[in-house]
N, C-alpha and C positions, 0 to 999 in steps of 0.2 A: 625537697625536690618539688617543683611546680607540677600541678595536675596537667595531664595531657588531654586536650579537647579536640575531637574530630572536627574537621572543617564543616561549618554550617550548624554546629550543635551549640546549645547554650551550656554554660558550666553546670555540672551536676546532672546532665542528661546523658543517656546512652550508656554504653559499656566503656569503662576506662580501666586500663591495667596500670596499677600504681605499685612499682617496687619501692619498698621503704626499708630503712635500716633501723633496727632497734638495738640500742646499747644496753646490755644488762651486765653489770659488774665487769667481767673480763671478756665476755662473749658478745660478738656482733652477729645477729641472725638476720637473714634476708627473709622478707615477707612479700609474697605476691598476692595481690588482691584485685578482684574484679568488682567494680562498683556500678550499680544500676540506679541512677538517680540519687536521691537523698535518703532512700528508705532501705534498700537491699545491698548487701555487700557479701561477696563470696571470697573467703581466703583460701588460696590453693596450696600454699606452701608455708610452713612445714606440715601443718595438720589441716586438711580440708575442713572448712567451717562456714556455716551460713549465719549471717548477722542481719537482723532487722532492727532498725532504729527509727524513732519518730518523736516529735514534740507534741504533747497534748496540752492545749490551753486549759487553764483552770478558771472557767467562767469568765467574768469581766474584770478579773483582778490584774491583768497584765502579766501574770506569771504563768509558767507552764511546767509540766512534768515531762522529763526526758525519759523515754523508755527504750531499753536495749535488750534484745533477746539473742543469745548466742547458742548455737547447737552444732556439734560436729556432724559432718555429713554421714559418717558411719553409724551415728546414733539417731538419725533423723526419724526412724520408725518409733523411737521412744522419746519424742521431743519434750515430754512432760517430766522426764526423770533425769537425774544427773548423768552425764556431765553437762547437760544443758543449763544455761544460766539466764535468769531474768533480773535485770538491774533497773532500778528506779531512782532518778535524781530529781 
């Protein structure tokens, strides 16, 4: 599904509602996500979740480190403990 961009906004800017379908074995689940720019994403359904992601350059090597941090909104006060996840690629 193509991203929806509000008139006058550059792609990746502003708030965008993106319904997506995930196929897992025999079940298709709907996901509703609000995306703010390239860094912040809030998943509203099925489990409210806050996701921060960024690309960090590694000096002058031309390579970078992709950082993702996911935390459920009901556990936001304990963002440093599970079920929060920090992923590095």
